[in-house]
PDB file of N, H, CA, C and O in Angstrom:
ATOM      1  N   MET A   1      -7.553  12.806  -5.948  1.00  0.00           N
ATOM      2  CA  MET A   1      -6.584  12.029  -5.208  1.00  0.00           C
ATOM      3  C   MET A   1      -5.580  11.423  -6.188  1.00  0.00           C
ATOM      4  O   MET A   1      -5.977  10.866  -7.211  1.00  0.00           O
ATOM      5  N   PRO A   2      -4.301  11.526  -5.889  1.00  0.00           N
ATOM      6  CA  PRO A   2      -3.290  11.030  -6.824  1.00  0.00           C
ATOM      7  C   PRO A   2      -3.119   9.503  -6.841  1.00  0.00           C
ATOM      8  O   PRO A   2      -2.375   8.986  -7.675  1.00  0.00           O
ATOM      9  N   ILE A   3      -3.785   8.778  -5.948  1.00  0.00           N
ATOM     10  H   ILE A   3      -4.389   9.197  -5.271  1.00  0.00           H
ATOM     11  CA  ILE A   3      -3.736   7.312  -5.978  1.00  0.00           C
ATOM     12  C   ILE A   3      -4.966   6.820  -6.738  1.00  0.00           C
ATOM     13  O   ILE A   3      -6.102   7.090  -6.347  1.00  0.00           O
ATOM     14  N   ILE A   4      -4.724   6.102  -7.820  1.00  0.00           N
ATOM     15  H   ILE A   4      -3.801   5.883  -8.137  1.00  0.00           H
ATOM     16  CA  ILE A   4      -5.795   5.575  -8.666  1.00  0.00           C
ATOM     17  C   ILE A   4      -5.928   4.079  -8.409  1.00  0.00           C
ATOM     18  O   ILE A   4      -4.929   3.362  -8.359  1.00  0.00           O
ATOM     19  N   VAL A   5      -7.162   3.612  -8.246  1.00  0.00           N
ATOM     20  H   VAL A   5      -7.973   4.194  -8.286  1.00  0.00           H
ATOM     21  CA  VAL A   5      -7.429   2.190  -8.035  1.00  0.00           C
ATOM     22  C   VAL A   5      -7.892   1.597  -9.363  1.00  0.00           C
ATOM     23  O   VAL A   5      -8.928   1.982  -9.905  1.00  0.00           O
ATOM     24  N   ASN A   6      -7.107   0.657  -9.873  1.00  0.00           N
ATOM     25  H   ASN A   6      -6.266   0.345  -9.433  1.00  0.00           H
ATOM     26  CA  ASN A   6      -7.403   0.001 -11.152  1.00  0.00           C
ATOM     27  C   ASN A   6      -7.996  -1.391 -10.958  1.00  0.00           C
ATOM     28  O   ASN A   6      -7.756  -2.294 -11.759  1.00  0.00           O
ATOM     29  N   LEU A   7      -8.768  -1.555  -9.892  1.00  0.00           N
ATOM     30  H   LEU A   7      -8.963  -0.821  -9.241  1.00  0.00           H
ATOM     31  CA  LEU A   7      -9.359  -2.859  -9.608  1.00  0.00           C
ATOM     32  C   LEU A   7     -10.291  -3.304 -10.729  1.00  0.00           C
ATOM     33  O   LEU A   7     -10.313  -4.481 -11.088  1.00  0.00           O
ATOM     34  N   ASP A   8     -11.050  -2.380 -11.277  1.00  0.00           N
ATOM     35  H   ASP A   8     -11.032  -1.424 -10.985  1.00  0.00           H
ATOM     36  CA  ASP A   8     -11.967  -2.729 -12.362  1.00  0.00           C
ATOM     37  C   ASP A   8     -11.222  -3.225 -13.598  1.00  0.00           C
ATOM     38  O   ASP A   8     -11.711  -4.101 -14.311  1.00  0.00           O
ATOM     39  N   VAL A   9     -10.054  -2.671 -13.848  1.00  0.00           N
ATOM     40  H   VAL A   9      -9.657  -1.959 -13.268  1.00  0.00           H
ATOM     41  CA  VAL A   9      -9.234  -3.085 -14.997  1.00  0.00           C
ATOM     42  C   VAL A   9      -8.754  -4.526 -14.806  1.00  0.00           C
ATOM     43  O   VAL A   9      -8.839  -5.345 -15.721  1.00  0.00           O
ATOM     44  N   MET A  10      -8.249  -4.823 -13.601  1.00  0.00           N
ATOM     45  H   MET A  10      -8.180  -4.157 -12.858  1.00  0.00           H
ATOM     46  CA  MET A  10      -7.759  -6.180 -13.336  1.00  0.00           C
ATOM     47  C   MET A  10      -8.901  -7.191 -13.338  1.00  0.00           C
ATOM     48  O   MET A  10      -8.733  -8.322 -13.794  1.00  0.00           O
ATOM     49  N   MET A  11     -10.054  -6.787 -12.831  1.00  0.00           N
ATOM     50  H   MET A  11     -10.190  -5.868 -12.461  1.00  0.00           H
ATOM     51  CA  MET A  11     -11.203  -7.689 -12.852  1.00  0.00           C
ATOM     52  C   MET A  11     -11.624  -7.980 -14.285  1.00  0.00           C
ATOM     53  O   MET A  11     -11.974  -9.116 -14.607  1.00  0.00           O
ATOM     54  N   ALA A  12     -11.596  -6.977 -15.141  1.00  0.00           N
ATOM     55  H   ALA A  12     -11.312  -6.055 -14.879  1.00  0.00           H
ATOM     56  CA  ALA A  12     -11.955  -7.175 -16.551  1.00  0.00           C
ATOM     57  C   ALA A  12     -10.945  -8.096 -17.237  1.00  0.00           C
ATOM     58  O   ALA A  12     -11.327  -8.963 -18.022  1.00  0.00           O
ATOM     59  N   LYS A  13      -9.655  -7.908 -16.942  1.00  0.00           N
ATOM     60  H   LYS A  13      -9.344  -7.203 -16.304  1.00  0.00           H
ATOM     61  CA  LYS A  13      -8.623  -8.765 -17.541  1.00  0.00           C
ATOM     62  C   LYS A  13      -8.808 -10.222 -17.135  1.00  0.00           C
ATOM     63  O   LYS A  13      -8.538 -11.131 -17.920  1.00  0.00           O
ATOM     64  N   ARG A  14      -9.269 -10.438 -15.902  1.00  0.00           N
ATOM     65  H   ARG A  14      -9.488  -9.699 -15.265  1.00  0.00           H
ATOM     66  CA  ARG A  14      -9.468 -11.802 -15.393  1.00  0.00           C
ATOM     67  C   ARG A  14     -10.895 -12.295 -15.628  1.00  0.00           C
ATOM     68  O   ARG A  14     -11.245 -13.414 -15.250  1.00  0.00           O
ATOM     69  N   LYS A  15     -11.719 -11.445 -16.257  1.00  0.00           N
ATOM     70  H   LYS A  15     -11.435 -10.537 -16.564  1.00  0.00           H
ATOM     71  CA  LYS A  15     -13.120 -11.785 -16.532  1.00  0.00           C
ATOM     72  C   LYS A  15     -13.848 -12.221 -15.261  1.00  0.00           C
ATOM     73  O   LYS A  15     -14.511 -13.257 -15.227  1.00  0.00           O
ATOM     74  N   MET A  16     -13.705 -11.400 -14.217  1.00  0.00           N
ATOM     75  H   MET A  16     -13.166 -10.558 -14.245  1.00  0.00           H
ATOM     76  CA  MET A  16     -14.304 -11.709 -12.928  1.00  0.00           C
ATOM     77  C   MET A  16     -15.271 -10.601 -12.531  1.00  0.00           C
ATOM     78  O   MET A  16     -14.961  -9.417 -12.659  1.00  0.00           O
ATOM     79  N   SER A  17     -16.427 -10.991 -12.057  1.00  0.00           N
ATOM     80  H   SER A  17     -16.680 -11.953 -11.953  1.00  0.00           H
ATOM     81  CA  SER A  17     -17.429 -10.014 -11.624  1.00  0.00           C
ATOM     82  C   SER A  17     -17.139  -9.577 -10.186  1.00  0.00           C
ATOM     83  O   SER A  17     -16.378 -10.215  -9.459  1.00  0.00           O
ATOM     84  N   LEU A  18     -17.767  -8.478  -9.809  1.00  0.00           N
ATOM     85  H   LEU A  18     -18.386  -7.960 -10.400  1.00  0.00           H
ATOM     86  CA  LEU A  18     -17.624  -7.977  -8.442  1.00  0.00           C
ATOM     87  C   LEU A  18     -18.189  -8.987  -7.446  1.00  0.00           C
ATOM     88  O   LEU A  18     -17.636  -9.174  -6.362  1.00  0.00           O
ATOM     89  N   ASN A  19     -19.285  -9.630  -7.815  1.00  0.00           N
ATOM     90  H   ASN A  19     -19.734  -9.478  -8.695  1.00  0.00           H
ATOM     91  CA  ASN A  19     -19.882 -10.655  -6.945  1.00  0.00           C
ATOM     92  C   ASN A  19     -18.925 -11.819  -6.719  1.00  0.00           C
ATOM     93  O   ASN A  19     -18.746 -12.280  -5.591  1.00  0.00           O
ATOM     94  N   GLU A  20     -18.322 -12.283  -7.792  1.00  0.00           N
ATOM     95  H   GLU A  20     -18.468 -11.908  -8.707  1.00  0.00           H
ATOM     96  CA  GLU A  20     -17.394 -13.413  -7.693  1.00  0.00           C
ATOM     97  C   GLU A  20     -16.175 -13.046  -6.853  1.00  0.00           C
ATOM     98  O   GLU A  20     -15.747 -13.826  -6.002  1.00  0.00           O
ATOM     99  N   LEU A  21     -15.616 -11.864  -7.091  1.00  0.00           N
ATOM    100  H   LEU A  21     -15.963 -11.230  -7.782  1.00  0.00           H
ATOM    101  CA  LEU A  21     -14.456 -11.420  -6.317  1.00  0.00           C
ATOM    102  C   LEU A  21     -14.830 -11.264  -4.848  1.00  0.00           C
ATOM    103  O   LEU A  21     -14.054 -11.635  -3.967  1.00  0.00           O
ATOM    104  N   SER A  22     -15.994 -10.726  -4.584  1.00  0.00           N
ATOM    105  H   SER A  22     -16.624 -10.425  -5.299  1.00  0.00           H
ATOM    106  CA  SER A  22     -16.470 -10.538  -3.213  1.00  0.00           C
ATOM    107  C   SER A  22     -16.517 -11.871  -2.467  1.00  0.00           C
ATOM    108  O   SER A  22     -16.086 -11.960  -1.318  1.00  0.00           O
ATOM    109  N   GLU A  23     -17.035 -12.894  -3.118  1.00  0.00           N
ATOM    110  H   GLU A  23     -17.385 -12.822  -4.052  1.00  0.00           H
ATOM    111  CA  GLU A  23     -17.111 -14.221  -2.501  1.00  0.00           C
ATOM    112  C   GLU A  23     -15.725 -14.806  -2.252  1.00  0.00           C
ATOM    113  O   GLU A  23     -15.469 -15.361  -1.184  1.00  0.00           O
ATOM    114  N   LYS A  24     -14.837 -14.686  -3.224  1.00  0.00           N
ATOM    115  H   LYS A  24     -15.045 -14.234  -4.091  1.00  0.00           H
ATOM    116  CA  LYS A  24     -13.513 -15.293  -3.109  1.00  0.00           C
ATOM    117  C   LYS A  24     -12.611 -14.566  -2.118  1.00  0.00           C
ATOM    118  O   LYS A  24     -11.751 -15.186  -1.492  1.00  0.00           O
ATOM    119  N   VAL A  25     -12.799 -13.258  -1.973  1.00  0.00           N
ATOM    120  H   VAL A  25     -13.497 -12.755  -2.482  1.00  0.00           H
ATOM    121  CA  VAL A  25     -11.960 -12.462  -1.068  1.00  0.00           C
ATOM    122  C   VAL A  25     -12.602 -12.363   0.320  1.00  0.00           C
ATOM    123  O   VAL A  25     -11.950 -11.980   1.291  1.00  0.00           O
ATOM    124  N   ASP A  26     -13.886 -12.712   0.397  1.00  0.00           N
ATOM    125  H   ASP A  26     -14.416 -13.023  -0.392  1.00  0.00           H
ATOM    126  CA  ASP A  26     -14.645 -12.639   1.644  1.00  0.00           C
ATOM    127  C   ASP A  26     -14.777 -11.204   2.150  1.00  0.00           C
ATOM    128  O   ASP A  26     -14.540 -10.912   3.322  1.00  0.00           O
ATOM    129  N   LEU A  27     -15.161 -10.322   1.232  1.00  0.00           N
ATOM    130  H   LEU A  27     -15.354 -10.559   0.279  1.00  0.00           H
ATOM    131  CA  LEU A  27     -15.487  -8.933   1.554  1.00  0.00           C
ATOM    132  C   LEU A  27     -16.903  -8.653   1.082  1.00  0.00           C
ATOM    133  O   LEU A  27     -17.399  -9.290   0.153  1.00  0.00           O
ATOM    134  N   THR A  28     -17.548  -7.696   1.731  1.00  0.00           N
ATOM    135  H   THR A  28     -17.146  -7.178   2.486  1.00  0.00           H
ATOM    136  CA  THR A  28     -18.897  -7.349   1.298  1.00  0.00           C
ATOM    137  C   THR A  28     -18.834  -6.644  -0.052  1.00  0.00           C
ATOM    138  O   THR A  28     -17.829  -6.031  -0.410  1.00  0.00           O
ATOM    139  N   LEU A  29     -19.927  -6.749  -0.785  1.00  0.00           N
ATOM    140  H   LEU A  29     -20.744  -7.248  -0.494  1.00  0.00           H
ATOM    141  CA  LEU A  29     -20.022  -6.071  -2.073  1.00  0.00           C
ATOM    142  C   LEU A  29     -19.839  -4.567  -1.916  1.00  0.00           C
ATOM    143  O   LEU A  29     -19.181  -3.929  -2.738  1.00  0.00           O
ATOM    144  N   SER A  30     -20.417  -4.005  -0.867  1.00  0.00           N
ATOM    145  H   SER A  30     -20.951  -4.524  -0.200  1.00  0.00           H
ATOM    146  CA  SER A  30     -20.322  -2.558  -0.680  1.00  0.00           C
ATOM    147  C   SER A  30     -18.885  -2.117  -0.423  1.00  0.00           C
ATOM    148  O   SER A  30     -18.456  -1.092  -0.953  1.00  0.00           O
ATOM    149  N   ASN A  31     -18.139  -2.866   0.375  1.00  0.00           N
ATOM    150  H   ASN A  31     -18.488  -3.699   0.805  1.00  0.00           H
ATOM    151  CA  ASN A  31     -16.737  -2.503   0.629  1.00  0.00           C
ATOM    152  C   ASN A  31     -15.886  -2.627  -0.628  1.00  0.00           C
ATOM    153  O   ASN A  31     -15.039  -1.774  -0.894  1.00  0.00           O
ATOM    154  N   LEU A  32     -16.108  -3.684  -1.396  1.00  0.00           N
ATOM    155  H   LEU A  32     -16.796  -4.377  -1.180  1.00  0.00           H
ATOM    156  CA  LEU A  32     -15.364  -3.844  -2.648  1.00  0.00           C
ATOM    157  C   LEU A  32     -15.742  -2.761  -3.645  1.00  0.00           C
ATOM    158  O   LEU A  32     -14.887  -2.264  -4.379  1.00  0.00           O
ATOM    159  N   SER A  33     -16.991  -2.401  -3.675  1.00  0.00           N
ATOM    160  H   SER A  33     -17.685  -2.804  -3.079  1.00  0.00           H
ATOM    161  CA  SER A  33     -17.459  -1.361  -4.588  1.00  0.00           C
ATOM    162  C   SER A  33     -16.819  -0.014  -4.250  1.00  0.00           C
ATOM    163  O   SER A  33     -16.426   0.732  -5.147  1.00  0.00           O
ATOM    164  N   ILE A  34     -16.716   0.293  -2.961  1.00  0.00           N
ATOM    165  H   ILE A  34     -17.035  -0.313  -2.232  1.00  0.00           H
ATOM    166  CA  ILE A  34     -16.065   1.536  -2.522  1.00  0.00           C
ATOM    167  C   ILE A  34     -14.612   1.543  -2.970  1.00  0.00           C
ATOM    168  O   ILE A  34     -14.106   2.565  -3.435  1.00  0.00           O
ATOM    169  N   LEU A  35     -13.942   0.407  -2.832  1.00  0.00           N
ATOM    170  H   LEU A  35     -14.353  -0.423  -2.454  1.00  0.00           H
ATOM    171  CA  LEU A  35     -12.549   0.315  -3.274  1.00  0.00           C
ATOM    172  C   LEU A  35     -12.451   0.440  -4.790  1.00  0.00           C
ATOM    173  O   LEU A  35     -11.590   1.158  -5.300  1.00  0.00           O
ATOM    174  N   LYS A  36     -13.316  -0.246  -5.503  1.00  0.00           N
ATOM    175  H   LYS A  36     -14.015  -0.829  -5.088  1.00  0.00           H
ATOM    176  CA  LYS A  36     -13.286  -0.253  -6.965  1.00  0.00           C
ATOM    177  C   LYS A  36     -13.524   1.134  -7.560  1.00  0.00           C
ATOM    178  O   LYS A  36     -12.913   1.498  -8.564  1.00  0.00           O
ATOM    179  N   THR A  37     -14.402   1.892  -6.943  1.00  0.00           N
ATOM    180  H   THR A  37     -14.898   1.596  -6.127  1.00  0.00           H
ATOM    181  CA  THR A  37     -14.716   3.229  -7.463  1.00  0.00           C
ATOM    182  C   THR A  37     -13.720   4.290  -7.020  1.00  0.00           C
ATOM    183  O   THR A  37     -13.834   5.452  -7.410  1.00  0.00           O
ATOM    184  N   GLY A  38     -12.744   3.897  -6.205  1.00  0.00           N
ATOM    185  H   GLY A  38     -12.651   2.953  -5.888  1.00  0.00           H
ATOM    186  CA  GLY A  38     -11.720   4.852  -5.771  1.00  0.00           C
ATOM    187  C   GLY A  38     -12.166   5.745  -4.632  1.00  0.00           C
ATOM    188  O   GLY A  38     -11.511   6.748  -4.347  1.00  0.00           O
ATOM    189  N   LYS A  39     -13.256   5.409  -3.977  1.00  0.00           N
ATOM    190  H   LYS A  39     -13.788   4.595  -4.209  1.00  0.00           H
ATOM    191  CA  LYS A  39     -13.761   6.229  -2.877  1.00  0.00           C
ATOM    192  C   LYS A  39     -13.182   5.832  -1.523  1.00  0.00           C
ATOM    193  O   LYS A  39     -13.424   6.514  -0.526  1.00  0.00           O
ATOM    194  N   ALA A  40     -12.426   4.747  -1.473  1.00  0.00           N
ATOM    195  H   ALA A  40     -12.229   4.194  -2.282  1.00  0.00           H
ATOM    196  CA  ALA A  40     -11.837   4.280  -0.216  1.00  0.00           C
ATOM    197  C   ALA A  40     -10.718   5.221   0.219  1.00  0.00           C
ATOM    198  O   ALA A  40      -9.947   5.707  -0.609  1.00  0.00           O
ATOM    199  N   LYS A  41     -10.638   5.469   1.497  1.00  0.00           N
ATOM    200  H   LYS A  41     -11.265   5.075   2.169  1.00  0.00           H
ATOM    201  CA  LYS A  41      -9.585   6.319   2.055  1.00  0.00           C
ATOM    202  C   LYS A  41      -8.375   5.491   2.471  1.00  0.00           C
ATOM    203  O   LYS A  41      -7.281   6.029   2.641  1.00  0.00           O
ATOM    204  N   ALA A  42      -8.569   4.179   2.635  1.00  0.00           N
ATOM    205  H   ALA A  42      -9.458   3.742   2.497  1.00  0.00           H
ATOM    206  CA  ALA A  42      -7.490   3.293   3.055  1.00  0.00           C
ATOM    207  C   ALA A  42      -7.827   1.865   2.622  1.00  0.00           C
ATOM    208  O   ALA A  42      -8.982   1.535   2.355  1.00  0.00           O
ATOM    209  N   VAL A  43      -6.806   1.043   2.561  1.00  0.00           N
ATOM    210  H   VAL A  43      -5.867   1.312   2.778  1.00  0.00           H
ATOM    211  CA  VAL A  43      -7.006  -0.378   2.275  1.00  0.00           C
ATOM    212  C   VAL A  43      -6.019  -1.158   3.141  1.00  0.00           C
ATOM    213  O   VAL A  43      -4.841  -0.809   3.225  1.00  0.00           O
ATOM    214  N   ARG A  44      -6.505  -2.195   3.769  1.00  0.00           N
ATOM    215  H   ARG A  44      -7.461  -2.478   3.700  1.00  0.00           H
ATOM    216  CA  ARG A  44      -5.638  -3.028   4.603  1.00  0.00           C
ATOM    217  C   ARG A  44      -4.740  -3.885   3.713  1.00  0.00           C
ATOM    218  O   ARG A  44      -5.140  -4.314   2.631  1.00  0.00           O
ATOM    219  N   PHE A  45      -3.530  -4.123   4.186  1.00  0.00           N
ATOM    220  H   PHE A  45      -3.205  -3.774   5.066  1.00  0.00           H
ATOM    221  CA  PHE A  45      -2.627  -4.982   3.438  1.00  0.00           C
ATOM    222  C   PHE A  45      -3.208  -6.386   3.299  1.00  0.00           C
ATOM    223  O   PHE A  45      -3.006  -7.035   2.273  1.00  0.00           O
ATOM    224  N   SER A  46      -3.918  -6.859   4.302  1.00  0.00           N
ATOM    225  H   SER A  46      -4.082  -6.332   5.136  1.00  0.00           H
ATOM    226  CA  SER A  46      -4.513  -8.203   4.219  1.00  0.00           C
ATOM    227  C   SER A  46      -5.573  -8.254   3.114  1.00  0.00           C
ATOM    228  O   SER A  46      -5.708  -9.266   2.427  1.00  0.00           O
ATOM    229  N   THR A  47      -6.322  -7.165   2.947  1.00  0.00           N
ATOM    230  H   THR A  47      -6.212  -6.343   3.505  1.00  0.00           H
ATOM    231  CA  THR A  47      -7.322  -7.092   1.876  1.00  0.00           C
ATOM    232  C   THR A  47      -6.634  -7.047   0.518  1.00  0.00           C
ATOM    233  O   THR A  47      -7.033  -7.750  -0.410  1.00  0.00           O
ATOM    234  N   LEU A  48      -5.611  -6.228   0.407  1.00  0.00           N
ATOM    235  H   LEU A  48      -5.287  -5.657   1.161  1.00  0.00           H
ATOM    236  CA  LEU A  48      -4.852  -6.118  -0.836  1.00  0.00           C
ATOM    237  C   LEU A  48      -4.208  -7.456  -1.197  1.00  0.00           C
ATOM    238  O   LEU A  48      -4.190  -7.856  -2.361  1.00  0.00           O
ATOM    239  N   GLU A  49      -3.684  -8.134  -0.188  1.00  0.00           N
ATOM    240  H   GLU A  49      -3.698  -7.809   0.758  1.00  0.00           H
ATOM    241  CA  GLU A  49      -3.070  -9.449  -0.404  1.00  0.00           C
ATOM    242  C   GLU A  49      -4.102 -10.450  -0.928  1.00  0.00           C
ATOM    243  O   GLU A  49      -3.827 -11.191  -1.871  1.00  0.00           O
ATOM    244  N   ALA A  50      -5.279 -10.470  -0.320  1.00  0.00           N
ATOM    245  H   ALA A  50      -5.503  -9.868   0.447  1.00  0.00           H
ATOM    246  CA  ALA A  50      -6.324 -11.400  -0.741  1.00  0.00           C
ATOM    247  C   ALA A  50      -6.776 -11.123  -2.171  1.00  0.00           C
ATOM    248  O   ALA A  50      -6.985 -12.051  -2.951  1.00  0.00           O
ATOM    249  N   ILE A  51      -6.926  -9.850  -2.511  1.00  0.00           N
ATOM    250  H   ILE A  51      -6.756  -9.096  -1.877  1.00  0.00           H
ATOM    251  CA  ILE A  51      -7.328  -9.477  -3.873  1.00  0.00           C
ATOM    252  C   ILE A  51      -6.260  -9.897  -4.875  1.00  0.00           C
ATOM    253  O   ILE A  51      -6.576 -10.429  -5.939  1.00  0.00           O
ATOM    254  N   CYS A  52      -4.989  -9.657  -4.534  1.00  0.00           N
ATOM    255  H   CYS A  52      -4.732  -9.225  -3.669  1.00  0.00           H
ATOM    256  CA  CYS A  52      -3.888 -10.029  -5.427  1.00  0.00           C
ATOM    257  C   CYS A  52      -3.805 -11.545  -5.621  1.00  0.00           C
ATOM    258  O   CYS A  52      -3.506 -12.015  -6.718  1.00  0.00           O
ATOM    259  N   LYS A  53      -4.067 -12.300  -4.569  1.00  0.00           N
ATOM    260  H   LYS A  53      -4.310 -11.918  -3.677  1.00  0.00           H
ATOM    261  CA  LYS A  53      -4.055 -13.770  -4.691  1.00  0.00           C
ATOM    262  C   LYS A  53      -5.139 -14.233  -5.654  1.00  0.00           C
ATOM    263  O   LYS A  53      -4.888 -15.050  -6.540  1.00  0.00           O
ATOM    264  N   VAL A  54      -6.350 -13.705  -5.473  1.00  0.00           N
ATOM    265  H   VAL A  54      -6.554 -13.042  -4.753  1.00  0.00           H
ATOM    266  CA  VAL A  54      -7.475 -14.132  -6.296  1.00  0.00           C
ATOM    267  C   VAL A  54      -7.291 -13.698  -7.752  1.00  0.00           C
ATOM    268  O   VAL A  54      -7.562 -14.469  -8.672  1.00  0.00           O
ATOM    269  N   LEU A  55      -6.833 -12.466  -7.956  1.00  0.00           N
ATOM    270  H   LEU A  55      -6.613 -11.839  -7.209  1.00  0.00           H
ATOM    271  CA  LEU A  55      -6.672 -11.943  -9.320  1.00  0.00           C
ATOM    272  C   LEU A  55      -5.313 -12.292  -9.933  1.00  0.00           C
ATOM    273  O   LEU A  55      -5.048 -11.969 -11.091  1.00  0.00           O
ATOM    274  N   GLU A  56      -4.457 -12.954  -9.150  1.00  0.00           N
ATOM    275  H   GLU A  56      -4.673 -13.216  -8.209  1.00  0.00           H
ATOM    276  CA  GLU A  56      -3.112 -13.343  -9.601  1.00  0.00           C
ATOM    277  C   GLU A  56      -2.380 -12.143 -10.197  1.00  0.00           C
ATOM    278  O   GLU A  56      -1.988 -12.144 -11.364  1.00  0.00           O
ATOM    279  N   CYS A  57      -2.208 -11.121  -9.360  1.00  0.00           N
ATOM    280  H   CYS A  57      -2.526 -11.120  -8.412  1.00  0.00           H
ATOM    281  CA  CYS A  57      -1.546  -9.896  -9.806  1.00  0.00           C
ATOM    282  C   CYS A  57      -0.695  -9.319  -8.679  1.00  0.00           C
ATOM    283  O   CYS A  57      -0.643  -9.876  -7.582  1.00  0.00           O
ATOM    284  N   GLN A  58      -0.045  -8.229  -8.951  1.00  0.00           N
ATOM    285  H   GLN A  58      -0.088  -7.777  -9.842  1.00  0.00           H
ATOM    286  CA  GLN A  58       0.771  -7.523  -7.971  1.00  0.00           C
ATOM    287  C   GLN A  58       0.008  -6.294  -7.481  1.00  0.00           C
ATOM    288  O   GLN A  58      -0.869  -5.796  -8.187  1.00  0.00           O
ATOM    289  N   PRO A  59       0.329  -5.791  -6.272  1.00  0.00           N
ATOM    290  CA  PRO A  59      -0.333  -4.580  -5.778  1.00  0.00           C
ATOM    291  C   PRO A  59      -0.219  -3.406  -6.740  1.00  0.00           C
ATOM    292  O   PRO A  59      -1.137  -2.591  -6.831  1.00  0.00           O
ATOM    293  N   GLY A  60       0.883  -3.308  -7.450  1.00  0.00           N
ATOM    294  H   GLY A  60       1.629  -3.970  -7.376  1.00  0.00           H
ATOM    295  CA  GLY A  60       1.075  -2.235  -8.424  1.00  0.00           C
ATOM    296  C   GLY A  60       0.163  -2.349  -9.627  1.00  0.00           C
ATOM    297  O   GLY A  60      -0.019  -1.374 -10.356  1.00  0.00           O
ATOM    298  N   ASP A  61      -0.413  -3.517  -9.850  1.00  0.00           N
ATOM    299  H   ASP A  61      -0.264  -4.309  -9.258  1.00  0.00           H
ATOM    300  CA  ASP A  61      -1.400  -3.678 -10.923  1.00  0.00           C
ATOM    301  C   ASP A  61      -2.732  -3.069 -10.528  1.00  0.00           C
ATOM    302  O   ASP A  61      -3.546  -2.731 -11.387  1.00  0.00           O
ATOM    303  N   ILE A  62      -2.953  -2.929  -9.233  1.00  0.00           N
ATOM    304  H   ILE A  62      -2.291  -3.204  -8.535  1.00  0.00           H
ATOM    305  CA  ILE A  62      -4.232  -2.418  -8.725  1.00  0.00           C
ATOM    306  C   ILE A  62      -4.125  -0.950  -8.325  1.00  0.00           C
ATOM    307  O   ILE A  62      -5.048  -0.174  -8.571  1.00  0.00           O
ATOM    308  N   LEU A  63      -3.018  -0.567  -7.716  1.00  0.00           N
ATOM    309  H   LEU A  63      -2.268  -1.198  -7.516  1.00  0.00           H
ATOM    310  CA  LEU A  63      -2.838   0.806  -7.249  1.00  0.00           C
ATOM    311  C   LEU A  63      -1.812   1.533  -8.106  1.00  0.00           C
ATOM    312  O   LEU A  63      -0.768   0.981  -8.456  1.00  0.00           O
ATOM    313  N   GLU A  64      -2.125   2.771  -8.435  1.00  0.00           N
ATOM    314  H   GLU A  64      -2.972   3.220  -8.151  1.00  0.00           H
ATOM    315  CA  GLU A  64      -1.249   3.568  -9.304  1.00  0.00           C
ATOM    316  C   GLU A  64      -1.167   4.992  -8.744  1.00  0.00           C
ATOM    317  O   GLU A  64      -2.175   5.555  -8.317  1.00  0.00           O
ATOM    318  N   PHE A  65       0.021   5.561  -8.748  1.00  0.00           N
ATOM    319  H   PHE A  65       0.840   5.104  -9.094  1.00  0.00           H
ATOM    320  CA  PHE A  65       0.214   6.941  -8.300  1.00  0.00           C
ATOM    321  C   PHE A  65       0.317   7.867  -9.500  1.00  0.00           C
ATOM    322  O   PHE A  65       1.169   7.687 -10.371  1.00  0.00           O
ATOM    323  N   ILE A  66      -0.561   8.861  -9.533  1.00  0.00           N
ATOM    324  H   ILE A  66      -1.253   9.007  -8.826  1.00  0.00           H
ATOM    325  CA  ILE A  66      -0.555   9.869 -10.596  1.00  0.00           C
ATOM    326  C   ILE A  66      -0.350  11.236  -9.923  1.00  0.00           C
ATOM    327  O   ILE A  66      -1.248  11.724  -9.237  1.00  0.00           O
ATOM    328  N   PRO A  67       0.810  11.846 -10.111  1.00  0.00           N
ATOM    329  CA  PRO A  67       1.024  13.154  -9.481  1.00  0.00           C
ATOM    330  C   PRO A  67       0.049  14.192 -10.039  1.00  0.00           C
ATOM    331  O   PRO A  67      -0.276  14.193 -11.226  1.00  0.00           O
ATOM    332  N   GLU A  68      -0.402  15.069  -9.152  1.00  0.00           N
ATOM    333  H   GLU A  68      -0.138  15.068  -8.187  1.00  0.00           H
ATOM    334  CA  GLU A  68      -1.341  16.111  -9.579  1.00  0.00           C
ATOM    335  C   GLU A  68      -0.626  17.257 -10.256  1.00  0.00           C
ATOM    336  O   GLU A  68      -1.266  18.220 -10.678  1.00  0.00           O
TER     337      GLU A  68
END
């Protein structure tokens, strides 16, 4: 898939664990894990907004397009 999810990179930069992000964003660990590993087929804008607020970043810091 040409869309790469760099959630793990942003979490590492902010020194935040998946558990901590899950609590602050109010998402289950399994849903966040699916997103983090790039297995998600879609992401809601409200979820992306919440993640960006907590990690203090832009959507482009988390999602990246790599042409095949």
